[in-house]
Jmol script that loads the backbone (N, CA, C; Angstrom):
load data "model"
ATOM      1  N   MET A   1      95.713  66.433  71.234  1.00  0.00           N
ATOM      2  CA  MET A   1      94.650  67.562  71.749  1.00  0.00           C
ATOM      3  C   MET A   1      95.542  68.576  71.344  1.00  0.00           C
ATOM      4  N   LYS A   2      94.647  69.739  70.648  1.00  0.00           N
ATOM      5  CA  LYS A   2      95.425  70.622  70.007  1.00  0.00           C
ATOM      6  C   LYS A   2      95.894  71.804  71.328  1.00  0.00           C
ATOM      7  N   LYS A   3      96.990  72.347  70.860  1.00  0.00           N
ATOM      8  CA  LYS A   3      96.780  73.055  72.258  1.00  0.00           C
ATOM      9  C   LYS A   3      96.317  75.227  71.663  1.00  0.00           C
ATOM     10  N   ASN A   4      94.432  75.808  71.914  1.00  0.00           N
ATOM     11  CA  ASN A   4      95.309  77.066  71.555  1.00  0.00           C
ATOM     12  C   ASN A   4      95.094  77.443  71.089  1.00  0.00           C
ATOM     13  N   LYS A   5      96.388  78.923  70.420  1.00  0.00           N
ATOM     14  CA  LYS A   5      96.831  80.292  71.201  1.00  0.00           C
ATOM     15  C   LYS A   5      96.203  81.168  71.667  1.00  0.00           C
ATOM     16  N   LEU A   6      97.020  81.936  72.347  1.00  0.00           N
ATOM     17  CA  LEU A   6      96.224  82.879  73.383  1.00  0.00           C
ATOM     18  C   LEU A   6      95.847  83.854  72.063  1.00  0.00           C
ATOM     19  N   THR A   7      94.586  84.560  71.932  1.00  0.00           N
ATOM     20  CA  THR A   7      93.989  86.054  71.539  1.00  0.00           C
ATOM     21  C   THR A   7      94.741  87.723  71.702  1.00  0.00           C
ATOM     22  N   ARG A   8      95.270  88.097  71.322  1.00  0.00           N
ATOM     23  CA  ARG A   8      95.914  89.467  71.521  1.00  0.00           C
ATOM     24  C   ARG A   8      95.114  90.227  72.526  1.00  0.00           C
ATOM     25  N   LYS A   9      93.882  89.991  72.557  1.00  0.00           N
ATOM     26  CA  LYS A   9      92.925  90.783  74.042  1.00  0.00           C
ATOM     27  C   LYS A   9      93.324  90.137  75.583  1.00  0.00           C
ATOM     28  N   GLU A  10      93.892  88.257  75.641  1.00  0.00           N
ATOM     29  CA  GLU A  10      94.120  87.942  75.915  1.00  0.00           C
ATOM     30  C   GLU A  10      95.685  88.045  76.430  1.00  0.00           C
ATOM     31  N   ILE A  11      96.622  88.515  75.388  1.00  0.00           N
ATOM     32  CA  ILE A  11      98.040  88.672  75.911  1.00  0.00           C
ATOM     33  C   ILE A  11      97.705  89.918  76.862  1.00  0.00           C
ATOM     34  N   GLU A  12      97.092  91.240  76.176  1.00  0.00           N
ATOM     35  CA  GLU A  12      97.254  92.353  76.766  1.00  0.00           C
ATOM     36  C   GLU A  12      96.882  92.568  78.693  1.00  0.00           C
ATOM     37  N   ASN A  13      95.334  91.584  78.704  1.00  0.00           N
ATOM     38  CA  ASN A  13      94.921  91.457  79.901  1.00  0.00           C
ATOM     39  C   ASN A  13      95.893  91.005  80.489  1.00  0.00           C
ATOM     40  N   ALA A  14      96.362  90.389  79.870  1.00  0.00           N
ATOM     41  CA  ALA A  14      97.594  89.380  81.241  1.00  0.00           C
ATOM     42  C   ALA A  14      98.445  90.118  80.736  1.00  0.00           C
ATOM     43  N   LEU A  15      98.758  91.538  80.307  1.00  0.00           N
ATOM     44  CA  LEU A  15      99.913  91.756  80.329  1.00  0.00           C
ATOM     45  C   LEU A  15      99.986  92.907  81.216  1.00  0.00           C
ATOM     46  N   ASN A  16      99.074  93.935  81.359  1.00  0.00           N
ATOM     47  CA  ASN A  16      97.843  93.847  82.479  1.00  0.00           C
ATOM     48  C   ASN A  16      97.867  94.135  84.156  1.00  0.00           C
ATOM     49  N   GLY A  17      97.511  92.548  83.632  1.00  0.00           N
ATOM     50  CA  GLY A  17      97.475  92.334  85.500  1.00  0.00           C
ATOM     51  C   GLY A  17      98.929  92.122  85.961  1.00  0.00           C
ATOM     52  N   LEU A  18      99.670  91.537  85.572  1.00  0.00           N
ATOM     53  CA  LEU A  18     102.009  91.307  85.828  1.00  0.00           C
ATOM     54  C   LEU A  18     101.803  93.266  85.811  1.00  0.00           C
ATOM     55  N   SER A  19     101.368  94.205  84.304  1.00  0.00           N
ATOM     56  CA  SER A  19     101.861  95.736  85.116  1.00  0.00           C
ATOM     57  C   SER A  19     101.522  96.004  86.768  1.00  0.00           C
ATOM     58  N   SER A  20      99.796  95.672  86.296  1.00  0.00           N
ATOM     59  CA  SER A  20      99.116  96.349  87.943  1.00  0.00           C
ATOM     60  C   SER A  20     100.164  94.979  89.530  1.00  0.00           C
ATOM     61  N   ASN A  21     100.265  94.797  89.479  1.00  0.00           N
ATOM     62  CA  ASN A  21     100.675  93.593  90.222  1.00  0.00           C
ATOM     63  C   ASN A  21     102.817  93.742  90.638  1.00  0.00           C
ATOM     64  N   ASP A  22     102.844  93.908  89.887  1.00  0.00           N
ATOM     65  CA  ASP A  22     104.276  94.640  89.269  1.00  0.00           C
ATOM     66  C   ASP A  22     105.116  96.010  90.126  1.00  0.00           C
ATOM     67  N   GLN A  23     103.326  97.340  90.045  1.00  0.00           N
ATOM     68  CA  GLN A  23     103.205  98.759  90.930  1.00  0.00           C
ATOM     69  C   GLN A  23     102.551  98.123  92.593  1.00  0.00           C
ATOM     70  N   ILE A  24     101.614  97.033  92.131  1.00  0.00           N
ATOM     71  CA  ILE A  24     101.750  96.340  94.109  1.00  0.00           C
ATOM     72  C   ILE A  24     102.910  96.340  94.359  1.00  0.00           C
ATOM     73  N   LEU A  25     103.392  96.477  94.107  1.00  0.00           N
ATOM     74  CA  LEU A  25     104.110  95.110  94.998  1.00  0.00           C
ATOM     75  C   LEU A  25     105.898  96.331  95.493  1.00  0.00           C
ATOM     76  N   TRP A  26     105.884  96.823  93.495  1.00  0.00           N
ATOM     77  CA  TRP A  26     106.921  98.670  93.632  1.00  0.00           C
ATOM     78  C   TRP A  26     106.123  99.477  94.982  1.00  0.00           C
ATOM     79  N   LYS A  27     104.551  99.701  95.360  1.00  0.00           N
ATOM     80  CA  LYS A  27     104.147 100.392  96.105  1.00  0.00           C
ATOM     81  C   LYS A  27     105.176 100.204  97.507  1.00  0.00           C
ATOM     82  N   GLU A  28     104.744  98.397  98.061  1.00  0.00           N
ATOM     83  CA  GLU A  28     104.776  98.674  99.464  1.00  0.00           C
ATOM     84  C   GLU A  28     106.077  98.152  99.988  1.00  0.00           C
ATOM     85  N   THR A  29     107.409  98.203  98.529  1.00  0.00           N
ATOM     86  CA  THR A  29     108.938  97.768  98.743  1.00  0.00           C
ATOM     87  C   THR A  29     108.374  99.906  99.175  1.00  0.00           C
ATOM     88  N   LEU A  30     108.179 100.296  98.625  1.00  0.00           N
ATOM     89  CA  LEU A  30     109.180 101.301  99.091  1.00  0.00           C
ATOM     90  C   LEU A  30     108.439 102.009 100.477  1.00  0.00           C
ATOM     91  N   GLU A  31     106.805 102.281 100.553  1.00  0.00           N
ATOM     92  CA  GLU A  31     107.050 101.241 102.063  1.00  0.00           C
ATOM     93  C   GLU A  31     106.858 101.691 102.826  1.00  0.00           C
ATOM     94  N   LEU A  32     107.545  99.439 102.595  1.00  0.00           N
ATOM     95  CA  LEU A  32     108.525  98.953 103.574  1.00  0.00           C
ATOM     96  C   LEU A  32     109.569  99.868 104.183  1.00  0.00           C
ATOM     97  N   ARG A  33     109.926  99.811 103.141  1.00  0.00           N
ATOM     98  CA  ARG A  33     111.439 101.261 103.245  1.00  0.00           C
ATOM     99  C   ARG A  33     110.905 102.602 104.282  1.00  0.00           C
ATOM    100  N   GLN A  34     110.440 103.137 103.705  1.00  0.00           N
ATOM    101  CA  GLN A  34     109.618 104.739 105.385  1.00  0.00           C
ATOM    102  C   GLN A  34     110.296 103.527 106.467  1.00  0.00           C
ATOM    103  N   VAL A  35     108.461 102.538 106.292  1.00  0.00           N
ATOM    104  CA  VAL A  35     108.794 102.690 108.104  1.00  0.00           C
ATOM    105  C   VAL A  35     109.978 102.252 108.758  1.00  0.00           C
ATOM    106  N   PHE A  36     111.257 101.122 107.478  1.00  0.00           N
ATOM    107  CA  PHE A  36     112.105 100.922 108.378  1.00  0.00           C
ATOM    108  C   PHE A  36     112.226 101.743 109.005  1.00  0.00           C
ATOM    109  N   SER A  37     112.002 102.466 108.121  1.00  0.00           N
ATOM    110  CA  SER A  37     113.551 104.413 108.129  1.00  0.00           C
ATOM    111  C   SER A  37     112.611 105.274 109.506  1.00  0.00           C
ATOM    112  N   LEU A  38     111.566 105.179 109.898  1.00  0.00           N
ATOM    113  CA  LEU A  38     110.693 105.477 110.303  1.00  0.00           C
ATOM    114  C   LEU A  38     111.739 104.875 112.142  1.00  0.00           C
ATOM    115  N   TYR A  39     111.571 103.648 112.282  1.00  0.00           N
ATOM    116  CA  TYR A  39     111.603 102.690 113.038  1.00  0.00           C
ATOM    117  C   TYR A  39     113.065 102.687 113.104  1.00  0.00           C
ATOM    118  N   LEU A  40     114.048 103.217 112.517  1.00  0.00           N
ATOM    119  CA  LEU A  40     115.767 103.623 112.764  1.00  0.00           C
ATOM    120  C   LEU A  40     115.231 104.861 114.051  1.00  0.00           C
ATOM    121  N   GLU A  41     114.902 105.425 113.010  1.00  0.00           N
ATOM    122  CA  GLU A  41     114.764 107.122 113.700  1.00  0.00           C
ATOM    123  C   GLU A  41     114.543 107.176 115.634  1.00  0.00           C
ATOM    124  N   TYR A  42     113.014 106.673 114.847  1.00  0.00           N
ATOM    125  CA  TYR A  42     112.598 106.715 116.602  1.00  0.00           C
ATOM    126  C   TYR A  42     113.651 105.101 117.372  1.00  0.00           C
ATOM    127  N   ARG A  43     114.083 104.594 117.077  1.00  0.00           N
ATOM    128  CA  ARG A  43     115.801 103.802 117.894  1.00  0.00           C
ATOM    129  C   ARG A  43     116.475 104.717 118.159  1.00  0.00           C
ATOM    130  N   LYS A  44     116.405 105.684 117.078  1.00  0.00           N
ATOM    131  CA  LYS A  44     118.225 107.399 117.165  1.00  0.00           C
ATOM    132  C   LYS A  44     118.981 105.762 117.076  1.00  0.00           C
ATOM    133  N   GLU A  45     119.665 105.425 116.143  1.00  0.00           N
ATOM    134  CA  GLU A  45     120.469 104.294 115.634  1.00  0.00           C
ATOM    135  C   GLU A  45     120.177 103.782 113.666  1.00  0.00           C
ATOM    136  N   THR A  46     119.616 104.850 113.357  1.00  0.00           N
ATOM    137  CA  THR A  46     120.088 105.624 111.895  1.00  0.00           C
ATOM    138  C   THR A  46     121.336 105.503 112.049  1.00  0.00           C
ATOM    139  N   GLU A  47     122.578 106.490 112.483  1.00  0.00           N
ATOM    140  CA  GLU A  47     123.464 106.543 112.222  1.00  0.00           C
ATOM    141  C   GLU A  47     124.495 105.662 111.476  1.00  0.00           C
ATOM    142  N   LYS A  48     123.957 104.341 113.308  1.00  0.00           N
ATOM    143  CA  LYS A  48     125.214 103.181 112.843  1.00  0.00           C
ATOM    144  C   LYS A  48     124.295 102.227 112.693  1.00  0.00           C
ATOM    145  N   PHE A  49     122.612 102.406 112.636  1.00  0.00           N
ATOM    146  CA  PHE A  49     122.557 101.524 110.837  1.00  0.00           C
ATOM    147  C   PHE A  49     123.322 102.008 109.338  1.00  0.00           C
ATOM    148  N   SER A  50     123.856 102.303 109.134  1.00  0.00           N
ATOM    149  CA  SER A  50     124.635 103.320 108.425  1.00  0.00           C
ATOM    150  C   SER A  50     125.774 102.969 108.570  1.00  0.00           C
ATOM    151  N   LYS A  51     126.658 102.772 109.224  1.00  0.00           N
ATOM    152  CA  LYS A  51     127.997 102.844 108.805  1.00  0.00           C
ATOM    153  C   LYS A  51     128.314 100.495 108.975  1.00  0.00           C
ATOM    154  N   PHE A  52     126.822 100.098 109.430  1.00  0.00           N
ATOM    155  CA  PHE A  52     126.368  99.062 109.433  1.00  0.00           C
ATOM    156  C   PHE A  52     126.960  98.818 107.870  1.00  0.00           C
ATOM    157  N   VAL A  53     125.591  99.149 107.400  1.00  0.00           N
ATOM    158  CA  VAL A  53     125.675  99.195 105.778  1.00  0.00           C
ATOM    159  C   VAL A  53     126.671  99.148 104.751  1.00  0.00           C
ATOM    160  N   THR A  54     127.258 100.627 105.505  1.00  0.00           N
ATOM    161  CA  THR A  54     129.331 100.437 103.803  1.00  0.00           C
ATOM    162  C   THR A  54     130.151  99.426 104.872  1.00  0.00           C
ATOM    163  N   SER A  55     129.822  98.944 105.539  1.00  0.00           N
ATOM    164  CA  SER A  55     130.357  98.845 105.779  1.00  0.00           C
ATOM    165  C   SER A  55     130.790  96.841 105.698  1.00  0.00           C
ATOM    166  N   LYS A  56     129.672  95.909 105.432  1.00  0.00           N
ATOM    167  CA  LYS A  56     128.720  95.111 104.788  1.00  0.00           C
ATOM    168  C   LYS A  56     129.455  95.654 103.230  1.00  0.00           C
ATOM    169  N   ALA A  57     128.632  96.259 102.522  1.00  0.00           N
ATOM    170  CA  ALA A  57     129.369  96.747 101.839  1.00  0.00           C
ATOM    171  C   ALA A  57     129.797  96.663 100.717  1.00  0.00           C
ATOM    172  N   LYS A  58     131.662  96.890 102.014  1.00  0.00           N
ATOM    173  CA  LYS A  58     133.314  97.216 101.075  1.00  0.00           C
ATOM    174  C   LYS A  58     133.485  95.189 101.619  1.00  0.00           C
ATOM    175  N   GLU A  59     132.645  95.398 102.379  1.00  0.00           N
ATOM    176  CA  GLU A  59     133.100  93.387 102.656  1.00  0.00           C
ATOM    177  C   GLU A  59     132.597  93.066 101.098  1.00  0.00           C
ATOM    178  N   PHE A  60     131.464  93.215 100.942  1.00  0.00           N
ATOM    179  CA  PHE A  60     130.933  92.829  99.789  1.00  0.00           C
ATOM    180  C   PHE A  60     131.248  92.538  98.575  1.00  0.00           C
ATOM    181  N   GLU A  61     132.079  93.933  98.265  1.00  0.00           N
ATOM    182  CA  GLU A  61     132.638  94.222  97.066  1.00  0.00           C
ATOM    183  C   GLU A  61     134.366  93.586  97.027  1.00  0.00           C
ATOM    184  N   GLN A  62     134.597  93.472  98.713  1.00  0.00           N
ATOM    185  CA  GLN A  62     136.173  92.607  99.367  1.00  0.00           C
ATOM    186  C   GLN A  62     136.025  91.405  98.034  1.00  0.00           C
ATOM    187  N   GLN A  63     135.092  90.602  98.693  1.00  0.00           N
ATOM    188  CA  GLN A  63     134.524  89.395  97.807  1.00  0.00           C
ATOM    189  C   GLN A  63     134.509  89.342  97.161  1.00  0.00           C
ATOM    190  N   ARG A  64     133.464  89.979  96.418  1.00  0.00           N
ATOM    191  CA  ARG A  64     133.321  89.659  94.566  1.00  0.00           C
ATOM    192  C   ARG A  64     133.875  90.099  94.071  1.00  0.00           C
ATOM    193  N   SER A  65     134.874  90.894  94.573  1.00  0.00           N
ATOM    194  CA  SER A  65     136.364  91.537  93.877  1.00  0.00           C
ATOM    195  C   SER A  65     137.386  89.640  93.556  1.00  0.00           C
ATOM    196  N   GLU A  66     137.704  89.219  94.695  1.00  0.00           N
ATOM    197  CA  GLU A  66     138.536  88.203  95.283  1.00  0.00           C
ATOM    198  C   GLU A  66     137.725  87.305  94.220  1.00  0.00           C
ATOM    199  N   ASN A  67     136.240  87.064  93.865  1.00  0.00           N
ATOM    200  CA  ASN A  67     136.250  85.329  93.510  1.00  0.00           C
ATOM    201  C   ASN A  67     136.430  86.128  92.078  1.00  0.00           C
ATOM    202  N   LYS A  68     136.668  86.891  91.478  1.00  0.00           N
ATOM    203  CA  LYS A  68     137.011  87.862  90.107  1.00  0.00           C
ATOM    204  C   LYS A  68     138.247  87.281  90.010  1.00  0.00           C
ATOM    205  N   GLU A  69     138.682  87.310  90.243  1.00  0.00           N
ATOM    206  CA  GLU A  69     140.891  87.330  90.880  1.00  0.00           C
ATOM    207  C   GLU A  69     140.714  85.825  90.502  1.00  0.00           C
ATOM    208  N   GLY A  70     139.764  84.739  90.890  1.00  0.00           N
ATOM    209  CA  GLY A  70     140.237  83.502  91.403  1.00  0.00           C
ATOM    210  C   GLY A  70     139.283  82.543  90.042  1.00  0.00           C
ATOM    211  N   ALA A  71     138.545  84.152  89.389  1.00  0.00           N
ATOM    212  CA  ALA A  71     137.895  82.946  88.276  1.00  0.00           C
ATOM    213  C   ALA A  71     138.814  82.823  87.218  1.00  0.00           C
TER     214      ALA A  71
END
end "model"
wireframe off; spacefill off
backbone 0.3
color backbone group
């Protein structure tokens, strides 16, 4: 059974669909970030969370540098 190649129009439609889905995901991600920021502001934990993220980022960076040195 021979499989036919996709036409140019079918490829364009598939790519347009992927692009549309990508834009939807991007928008939802931004909205989620905004909601999370509002929640932190509501709980008055913005500064505490920022310190936590900074601390974790430093830990991850140390682990990454240790892994590079060991490799």
